[in-house]
C-alpha positions in Angstrom: 0.0 0.0 0.0 1.3 3.5 -0.9 1.3 6.4 1.4 2.0 10.0 0.6 2.4 11.7 -2.8 1.5 9.9 -6.0 3.8 10.3 -9.0 1.9 12.1 -12.0 1.9 10.7 -15.5 0.8 13.1 -18.2 0.1 10.2 -20.6 -2.1 8.3 -18.0 -3.9 11.5 -17.1 -4.8 12.3 -20.7 -5.8 8.7 -21.2 -8.1 8.7 -18.1 -9.8 11.9 -19.2 -10.5 10.8 -22.8 -10.9 7.1 -23.4 -11.9 6.4 -19.8 -14.8 8.9 -19.9 -16.3 7.4 -23.1 -15.9 3.9 -21.8 -17.7 4.8 -18.6 -20.5 6.5 -20.4 -21.1 3.4 -22.7 -21.0 1.0 -19.7 -23.3 3.3 -17.7 -25.8 3.2 -20.6 -25.6 -0.6 -21.0 -25.0 -2.1 -17.5 -27.6 -1.3 -14.8 -26.1 -0.1 -11.6 -22.7 0.7 -13.2 -21.0 3.5 -11.3 -23.5 3.6 -8.6 -22.4 3.9 -4.9 -22.2 0.5 -3.2 -21.1 -1.6 -6.1 -17.9 -2.4 -4.3 -19.7 -5.2 -2.7 -19.1 -7.3 -5.8 -15.3 -7.0 -5.2 -14.9 -6.4 -1.5 -11.1 -6.8 -1.4 -10.7 -4.2 -4.2 -13.3 -1.9 -2.5 -11.3 -1.9 0.8 -8.0 -1.3 -1.1 -9.3 1.6 -3.0 -10.9 3.2 0.1 -7.6 3.1 2.1 -5.6 4.2 -1.1 -7.8 7.3 -1.6 -7.6 8.3 2.1 -3.8 7.8 2.4 -2.4 9.3 -0.8 -2.7 12.6 -2.6 -1.5 14.0 -5.9 -0.6 17.3 -7.4 -4.2 18.0 -8.4 -5.3 17.6 -4.8 -2.6 20.1 -3.6 -3.6 22.6 -6.3 -7.2 22.3 -5.4 -6.5 23.0 -1.8 -4.4 26.1 -2.7 -6.9 27.7 -4.9 -10.1 26.7 -2.9 
């Protein structure tokens, strides 16, 4: 498990904002319940890992949001 600052990757950031957005939109239209809160029950280990990861790490975007808030 990682703690602290995440390393940023421009390539992954652009990919997440373009292809990922369209993929999520398609899945949301086709799969009932996709993207809804509580779907982590299907993969409980991953849900726990993601919850801890989100609370223990931060990135450059998080720092900038805090400065300009």
